[in-house]
C-alpha positions in Angstrom: 15.3 19.8 65.7 12.4 18.5 63.5 11.3 20.8 60.7 7.6 21.3 59.9 6.9 21.3 56.1 3.7 22.9 54.8 1.8 20.6 52.4 2.1 21.6 48.7 -1.1 21.8 46.7 -0.6 21.5 42.9 -4.2 20.9 41.9 -7.1 23.4 42.5 -9.5 22.7 45.4 -12.2 20.3 44.5 -10.0 18.2 42.1 -9.9 14.5 42.5 -7.1 12.1 41.7 -7.0 8.4 41.5 -3.8 6.7 40.6 -2.0 3.3 40.4 -4.0 0.1 40.6 -7.0 2.0 41.9 -7.2 4.0 38.7 -6.8 0.9 36.6 -9.5 -1.0 38.5 -11.9 1.9 38.4 -11.5 2.3 34.6 -11.8 -1.4 34.0 -14.9 -1.7 36.2 -16.6 1.1 34.3 -15.8 -0.3 30.9 -16.9 -3.8 31.9 -20.2 -2.4 33.2 -20.9 -1.1 29.7 -20.1 -4.4 28.1 -22.3 -6.3 30.6 -25.2 -4.0 29.7 -25.4 -5.1 26.1 -24.1 -8.6 26.5 -27.5 -10.2 27.0 -28.7 -8.8 23.7 -26.1 -10.9 21.6 -27.3 -13.6 19.3 -30.6 -15.0 18.0 -31.9 -15.5 21.5 -30.7 -12.2 22.9 -33.0 -10.1 25.0 -34.3 -6.6 24.3 -33.8 -3.4 26.4 -36.4 -0.8 27.1 -35.0 2.7 27.3 -37.2 5.4 28.7 -36.1 9.0 28.7 -37.0 11.9 31.0 -40.1 12.8 29.0 -41.4 9.3 28.7 -40.3 8.4 25.2 -39.7 4.7 24.9 -37.2 2.7 22.7 -37.3 -1.1 22.7 -34.3 -2.6 21.0 -31.5 -5.2 21.2 -29.3 -3.1 18.9 -26.0 -2.5 20.8 -25.2 0.8 19.3 -28.8 2.2 19.8 -28.7 1.1 23.5 -25.3 2.7 24.2 -26.0 5.8 22.1 -29.3 6.5 24.1 -27.7 5.9 27.5 -26.4 8.9 29.4 -22.9 7.6 30.3 -20.7 9.9 32.3 -17.6 7.9 33.2 -14.7 8.7 30.7 -13.5 5.1 30.4 -17.0 3.9 29.8 -17.3 6.5 27.1 -14.3 4.9 25.3 -16.3 1.7 25.1 -19.2 3.6 23.6 -16.7 4.9 21.0 -16.0 1.3 19.9 -19.7 0.9 19.2 -19.8 4.2 17.2 -16.7 3.2 15.1 -18.2 -0.2 14.4 -21.5 1.4 13.4 -19.8 3.9 11.1 -17.4 1.5 9.5 -19.6 -1.6 9.1 -23.2 -0.8 10.4 -23.4 -4.0 12.4 -21.5 -6.0 15.0 -21.5 -3.3 17.7 -22.4 -5.7 20.5 -19.7 -8.2 19.4 -17.0 -5.4 19.5 -18.1 -4.1 23.0 -18.4 -7.6 24.5 -14.9 -8.6 23.3 -13.5 -5.3 24.7 -15.2 -6.0 28.1 -13.7 -9.6 28.2 -10.2 -8.4 27.2 -10.3 -5.9 30.2 -11.7 -8.6 32.5 -8.8 -10.9 31.7 -6.3 -8.0 31.9 -7.6 -7.3 35.4 -6.7 -10.9 36.4 -3.2 -10.4 35.1 -2.8 -7.1 36.9 -3.7 -8.9 40.2 -0.8 -11.3 39.4 1.5 -8.2 39.1 1.9 -8.4 35.3 2.8 -4.9 34.2 0.1 -3.1 32.1 2.6 -2.3 29.3 3.4 -6.0 29.1 -0.3 -6.9 28.8 -0.8 -4.1 26.2 2.1 -5.5 24.2 0.8 -9.0 24.4 -2.7 -8.0 23.3 -1.2 -6.1 20.4 0.8 -9.2 19.3 -2.3 -11.4 19.7 -4.5 -8.9 17.8 -2.1 -9.0 14.8 -2.1 -12.8 14.9 -6.0 -12.8 15.1 -6.3 -10.5 12.1 -3.9 -12.6 10.0 -5.7 -15.8 10.9 -9.2 -14.5 10.1 -8.0 -13.2 6.7 -6.8 -16.7 5.8 -10.0 -18.2 7.1 -12.4 -16.1 5.1 -14.2 -17.3 2.0 -14.5 -15.2 -1.2 -18.0 -13.9 -2.1 -19.2 -11.7 -5.0 -22.3 -9.9 -6.1 -23.3 -12.9 -8.2 -23.6 -15.1 -5.1 -27.1 -13.8 -4.3 -28.0 -16.9 -2.2 -25.0 -16.4 0.1 -25.8 -12.6 0.2 -29.4 -13.4 1.2 -28.1 -15.6 4.0 -25.8 -12.8 5.3 -28.7 -10.4 5.4 -30.9 -13.0 7.2 -28.1 -13.7 9.7 -28.0 -9.9 10.5 -31.8 -9.9 11.1 -32.1 -13.1 13.1 -33.1 -12.4 16.7 -34.5 -9.0 15.9 -38.0 -7.8 15.1 -37.4 -8.4 11.4 -36.9 -12.1 11.9 -40.5 -13.0 11.2 -40.1 -11.7 7.6 -36.3 -12.0 7.2 -36.4 -14.0 4.0 -38.5 -11.5 2.2 -36.6 -8.5 3.6 -33.3 -10.1 2.7 -34.3 -10.5 -0.9 -35.3 -6.8 -1.0 -32.0 -5.7 0.6 -29.8 -7.8 -1.7 -31.8 -6.7 -4.8 -31.4 -3.1 -3.6 -27.6 -3.6 -3.1 -27.1 -5.1 -6.6 -29.1 -2.3 -8.2 -27.0 0.5 -6.5 -23.5 -1.1 -6.7 -21.2 1.0 -8.8 -18.9 0.0 -11.6 -15.9 -0.5 -9.2 -18.0 -2.9 -7.1 -18.5 -0.5 -4.2 -21.8 0.0 -2.5 -22.7 3.3 -0.7 -25.3 2.5 2.0 -26.6 6.1 1.6 -27.9 5.1 -1.9 -30.4 2.7 -0.2 -32.9 4.9 1.4 -35.0 3.4 4.3 -38.5 4.8 4.6 -40.6 3.6 7.4 -44.4 3.8 7.7 -46.8 2.4 10.3 -49.6 0.4 8.9 -50.2 -3.1 7.4 -47.5 -5.7 8.4 -43.9 -6.5 7.9 -44.8 -8.7 4.8 -46.1 -5.5 3.1 -42.6 -4.0 3.0 -41.4 -3.4 -0.6 -38.5 -2.3 -2.7 -39.1 0.8 -4.8 -36.8 1.1 -7.8 -36.5 4.8 -7.3 -37.3 7.3 -4.5 -40.2 7.9 -2.1 -40.4 11.5 -1.0 -42.4 12.8 1.9 -43.7 15.6 -0.3 -46.8 16.2 -2.4 -47.6 18.1 -5.6 -47.8 21.8 -5.2 -51.1 22.4 -7.0 -54.4 20.5 -7.0 -54.8 21.0 -10.7 -51.7 19.0 -11.5 -52.0 15.3 -12.6 -51.7 12.9 -9.7 -49.9 10.3 -11.8 -47.6 10.5 -14.8 -46.3 7.4 -16.7 -43.0 7.5 -18.5 -42.0 10.6 -16.6 -39.4 13.0 -18.0 -37.9 14.6 -14.9 -36.2 17.9 -14.5 -34.2 18.7 -11.3 -33.8 22.4 -10.6 -31.7 23.7 -7.7 -33.0 27.3 -7.8 -36.3 28.9 -7.2 -39.2 29.2 -9.7 -40.1 32.6 -8.5 -38.9 36.2 -8.9 -35.7 36.5 -6.9 -35.9 39.1 -4.1 -33.1 41.7 -4.0 -30.4 41.2 -1.4 -30.8 44.8 -0.2 -33.9 46.8 0.5 -35.2 48.5 -2.7 -38.0 50.8 -3.4 -39.8 51.1 -6.8 -41.5 54.4 -7.4 -44.7 54.2 -9.4 -46.3 57.4 -10.6 -49.5 56.2 -12.3 -51.7 53.0 -12.5 -50.4 52.1 -15.9 -46.9 51.7 -14.6 -48.2 49.5 -11.8 -49.9 47.2 -14.4 -46.7 47.1 -16.6 -44.7 46.1 -13.5 -47.2 43.2 -12.7 -47.2 42.2 -16.4 -43.4 42.1 -16.4 -43.3 39.8 -13.3 -45.9 37.5 -14.9 -43.9 37.3 -18.1 -40.7 36.4 -16.3 -42.5 33.6 -14.4 -44.3 32.5 -17.6 -40.9 32.3 -19.4 -39.5 30.1 -16.6 -42.3 27.7 -17.0 -42.0 27.8 -20.8 -38.3 26.9 -20.5 -39.2 23.8 -18.4 -42.0 22.8 -20.9 -39.7 23.3 -23.9 -37.2 20.8 -22.5 -40.0 18.1 -22.7 -40.2 17.7 -18.9 -43.5 16.6 -17.5 -42.2 16.3 -13.9 -40.1 18.9 -12.1 -38.5 18.8 -8.6 -37.3 22.2 -7.3 -34.9 22.6 -4.4 -36.3 26.0 -3.4 -39.8 27.6 -3.7 -42.3 27.8 -6.5 -44.3 31.0 -7.0 -48.1 30.7 -6.9 -48.3 31.9 -10.4 -45.7 29.4 -11.6 -47.7 26.7 -9.9 -50.8 27.8 -11.9 -48.9 27.8 -15.2 -47.2 24.4 -14.5 -50.6 22.9 -13.7 -52.1 24.3 -17.0 -49.3 22.5 -18.9 -50.0 19.2 -17.0 -46.6 19.3 -15.3 -46.3 17.6 -11.9 -44.2 19.7 -9.6 -42.7 19.4 -6.1 -41.0 22.2 -4.2 -38.4 22.5 -1.4 -36.8 19.1 -2.0 -33.7 18.7 0.2 -30.2 18.6 -1.3 -29.8 15.0 -0.1 -33.0 13.9 -1.9 -32.0 15.9 -5.0 -28.8 13.9 -5.2 -30.7 10.6 -4.7 -33.2 11.6 -7.4 -30.3 12.3 -9.8 -28.8 8.9 -9.1 -32.2 7.1 -9.4 -33.5 8.8 -12.6 -30.2 9.8 -14.4 -31.3 13.4 -14.5 -28.7 16.3 -14.2 -29.3 18.9 -11.6 -29.4 22.3 -13.2 -29.7 25.9 -12.0 -30.0 27.6 -15.4 -33.5 27.2 -16.8 -32.5 28.7 -20.2 -30.0 25.9 -20.8 -32.4 23.2 -19.7 -32.5 20.6 -22.5 -33.9 17.1 -23.1 -30.5 15.6 -22.4 -30.7 17.0 -18.8 -33.9 15.1 -18.0 -34.1 11.8 -16.1 -36.6 9.0 -16.6 -39.0 7.1 -14.3 -41.7 4.7 -15.3 -44.1 6.2 -12.9 -44.4 9.4 -10.8 -47.5 9.5 -8.6 -48.9 10.9 -5.4 -49.4 8.0 -3.0 -51.3 8.0 0.3 -49.7 6.0 3.1 -51.7 6.1 6.2 -52.6 9.7 6.9 -49.6 11.1 5.0 -49.1 11.9 1.3 -45.9 10.9 -0.5 -44.5 11.3 -4.0 -43.4 8.0 -5.5 -40.8 8.1 -8.3 -40.6 4.4 -9.4 -39.7 2.0 -12.1 -36.5 3.8 -13.0 -34.4 2.2 -15.7 -31.0 1.8 -14.0 -31.4 3.3 -10.6 -28.3 4.0 -8.6 -30.4 5.0 -5.6 -33.4 3.0 -4.4 -35.9 3.0 -1.4 -36.9 0.2 0.9 -40.4 0.9 2.3 -40.6 -0.7 5.7 -44.1 -1.4 7.1 -45.1 -2.6 10.5 -48.1 -2.6 12.9 -46.8 -0.1 15.6 -44.3 2.7 15.7 -42.0 0.6 18.1 -42.1 -2.3 15.7 -41.3 -0.2 12.7 -38.4 1.6 14.5 -36.9 -1.8 15.4 -37.5 -3.1 11.9 -35.6 -0.1 10.5 -32.6 -0.8 12.8 -32.5 -4.5 11.8 -32.8 -3.7 8.0 -30.1 -1.0 8.5 -27.8 -3.6 10.1 -28.4 -6.0 7.2 -27.7 -3.3 4.6 -24.4 -2.6 6.4 -23.5 -6.3 6.3 -24.1 -6.6 2.6 -22.1 -3.4 2.0 -19.3 -4.7 4.1 -19.3 -8.0 2.3 -19.2 -6.5 -1.1 -16.6 -3.9 -0.2 -13.8 -6.6 0.3 -15.6 -9.7 -1.2 -15.0 -11.9 1.9 -17.2 -13.5 4.5 -16.8 -15.9 7.5 -19.0 -18.4 9.4 -21.0 -17.0 12.3 -22.5 -18.7 15.4 -19.2 -18.4 17.3 -17.3 -20.5 14.7 -14.8 -17.8 13.6 -14.0 -16.8 17.2 -13.2 -20.4 18.3 -11.0 -20.9 15.2 -9.1 -17.6 15.8 -8.8 -18.4 19.5 -7.1 -21.7 18.6 -4.7 -20.0 16.3 -3.8 -17.3 18.9 -3.3 -20.0 21.6 -1.0 -21.9 19.3 0.9 -18.7 18.6 1.3 -18.2 22.4 3.4 -21.4 22.6 6.1 -19.8 20.4 6.6 -17.0 22.9 8.6 -16.8 26.1 8.2 -14.2 28.8 5.2 -12.6 30.4 3.7 -11.5 27.0 2.7 -15.1 26.6 0.2 -14.7 29.5 -1.4 -11.8 27.8 -1.6 -13.6 24.5 -3.3 -16.6 26.2 -5.7 -14.1 28.0 -6.5 -12.7 24.5 -7.3 -16.2 23.2 -9.6 -16.8 26.2 -11.4 -13.5 25.7 -12.4 -14.4 22.1 -14.3 -17.4 23.5 -16.7 -14.9 25.1 -18.8 -14.7 21.9 -19.8 -18.5 21.7 -20.0 -18.6 25.5 -22.5 -15.6 25.5 -24.5 -17.1 22.6 -24.9 -20.3 24.7 -25.8 -18.4 27.9 -28.4 -16.2 26.2 -30.0 -19.4 24.7 -30.2 -21.0 28.2 -27.5 -23.6 27.3 -24.6 -24.8 29.5 -21.6 -22.7 28.2 -19.0 -25.2 29.4 -20.6 -28.1 27.5 -21.0 -26.0 24.4 -17.4 -24.7 24.4 -16.1 -28.2 25.0 -18.1 -29.6 22.0 -17.1 -26.7 19.8 -13.4 -27.0 20.5 -13.6 -30.8 19.9 -15.2 -30.1 16.5 -12.6 -27.5 15.6 -9.8 -29.9 16.6 -11.1 -32.3 14.0 -10.7 -29.6 11.3 -14.3 -28.3 11.2 -13.4 -24.7 10.8 -17.0 -23.4 10.6 -18.3 -25.5 13.5 -20.6 -23.2 15.4 -23.4 -23.4 18.0 -27.0 -23.9 16.9 -28.8 -22.0 19.7 -32.1 -23.5 18.9 -31.1 -27.2 19.2 -28.0 -26.7 21.4 -26.0 -28.8 19.0 -22.8 -28.1 17.0 -23.5 -27.2 13.4 -21.6 -26.2 10.3 -22.4 -22.5 10.3 -21.5 -21.9 6.7 -23.7 -24.8 5.4 -26.6 -23.7 7.7 -26.4 -20.2 6.2 -25.1 -18.4 9.4 -22.7 -16.1 7.6 -21.2 -12.7 8.5 -19.0 -10.2 6.7 -15.2 -10.5 7.4 -15.2 -6.8 8.1 -17.4 -7.2 11.2 -14.9 -9.4 12.8 -11.7 -7.5 11.8 -13.2 -4.2 12.8 -14.5 -5.6 16.1 -11.1 -7.2 17.1 -9.1 -4.1 16.0 -11.3 -1.6 17.9 -11.6 -3.7 21.0 -7.8 -4.3 21.1 -6.8 -0.7 20.6 -9.3 0.7 23.2 -8.2 -2.0 25.8 -4.6 -1.0 25.3 -5.5 2.6 25.8 -7.4 2.0 29.0 -4.7 -0.3 30.4 -2.0 2.4 30.0 -3.9 4.9 32.2 -2.5 4.8 35.7 -3.5 8.3 36.9 -6.9 9.9 36.6 -6.9 13.6 37.5 -10.4 15.2 37.4 -10.6 19.0 37.8 -13.9 20.1 39.3 -15.3 23.4 38.2 -17.4 25.5 40.5 -20.8 24.0 40.7 -19.8 20.9 38.7 -20.1 17.5 40.4 -16.8 15.5 40.9 -15.9 12.7 38.4 -17.9 9.5 39.2 -15.9 6.9 41.0 -16.1 3.2 40.2 -19.2 1.8 38.5 -21.2 3.9 36.1 -22.0 7.5 36.9 -25.5 8.1 35.6 -26.0 5.1 33.4 -29.6 5.9 32.5 -31.0 7.3 29.3 
C-alpha cells in the first residue's frame, strides 16, 4: 500500500530559492550586465552616460565609479561588481572601469566553461593560479619612476584625463596636479590625496584653473571693518570659541541694583578684550577660529586690524595647519609667536557670486588647493572627477614608484605570460588559466571597439608586435595603428593594474562558488530580482 507523505516546508512563505546552474547563470548574467553598462566608457574614445534621478538632477560622466555609484542596483551579485569599483576608487582613485570590465569578461569566460561541465571550484582555482601569475608578470614588467621624473608624471596625469572633459586643457591641468603632488609629498615619499584640495567654481574656462599654494576657504571675514587683504600674514589657528562660554547647566544670576548690572557687563567685556589682547600679543594678524566669535570680539579684532574667520571645519583647520605650518591651539593664554603659521597673502576673493578667503603663497605648504574653473556646472563637475582621477594616479605612482604602459599594452603582455604558463599545467585548471588569459584581452579589444576599429585586426597586430619583443606595443585609437605606449606618453600607475586584476579575480571566484541563492521575503517586500538587473536606474 502506497504511503502519502506531506511536503515539508523549511523556508517561510514567500521565500525564493534558485540553485545549481540556474543560480550561477543568474548571478553571472547580473554581474555581466553591470560590466556592459560601463564598458562603452573605456578609453580616449569612450562615450558618456547621462544619469537622471527621480527629481530631475542630471549627471553626465564617463567615470565608471560615478556611474555605478549613482545607479540603483538591486541584484546582490551585481552589487558585488559595484564593490570592485568602490575598492578601486578607494585604493587608487582611477581604473574602476578597467576593473569592472575585466571582472565581467572573467565571468563570461567562466560561463562558457560551466556549459562544458567544468566544475566551478576548478575554474576558481585556475583563476586564482592565473591571477598570481599575472601579478608576478606585471611586477617584472613595470618601470621605476620617482618624483624627480616630472615629465613622466605629467604624462601619467594626462593619460588619466584623456577622453574626459578635462582633455582640452590636460597639459595645463597635468602640470598643476604634478606640482601640487610634489609640494605635498612627505619626507617618506608618501602622498595623501586629501592634502590636495579640489575647489570647483563655475565661470571663465578650463584654462583659468590654477594651483593655490595654500588653501581656498568658502568663508569670508567676520567684520566689514577688517582689512580685506593682508600680506606676510602671521596666522593663528584656534579650536575654541572667542566668546563667553555658556554654562552647561541652567544658571540664574541675581542682580539687586543697576551698578551690579554694569559691573557684570564690564566683566564680560574685559574677558573678551583679554582674549583679543592675547591673540594680538602673539603677533598674529590673521586668525581662524573653529567655533564662533562674539560680536564684541569681532569689533575689537577689527580695531586691531586683524583678519578673522569663524566656524572653520576641523578638516579645513588641519589643512590650514599643513599649509601654513601653524599649530592649532585651544589655550589663548599660551598662544605664542612660535605657534603662528605664515602665508604670503590672505585676502577675501570674489569668485562669481560667492566670497572666499584665499590663504596663498605659503612657504612650504603640505596642503594645497587646485581651483577648477569651467563654463557650466556639468562641465565643472566632470572636470573635478577627471582631475580627481589624475591626482589618484599620481599618488598611486609615487606610493610604489612604478608605472606601466597603457593603451592595452600591459594587458596583452600579461595575457601572453599567463597563456605560456597554462602550457605547464595539466588537468582542467589549464582551461581556466587560458580563459583568464583571454579575458585580459578585453581591454585592448574594448578600446578598439569604442574607437570604431576592427577588434580582431587590432588584436592580431598587437600580438604580432608583442611576439617581436615590443612589450609596450599598444593601440593608438586615433590612427588605428600600433604604437609604443611608453614612448607616446600613454602611461599608467602599476597599482591600477594590480588592484584591478586582484579585485576582479577575487570577486569572480566568490560569485562562481555560489550555487544556491535563498532569498527570504519579508511581508510587503518584493521578492529578489531574477536574472538581469532588478531596478538598474538611478
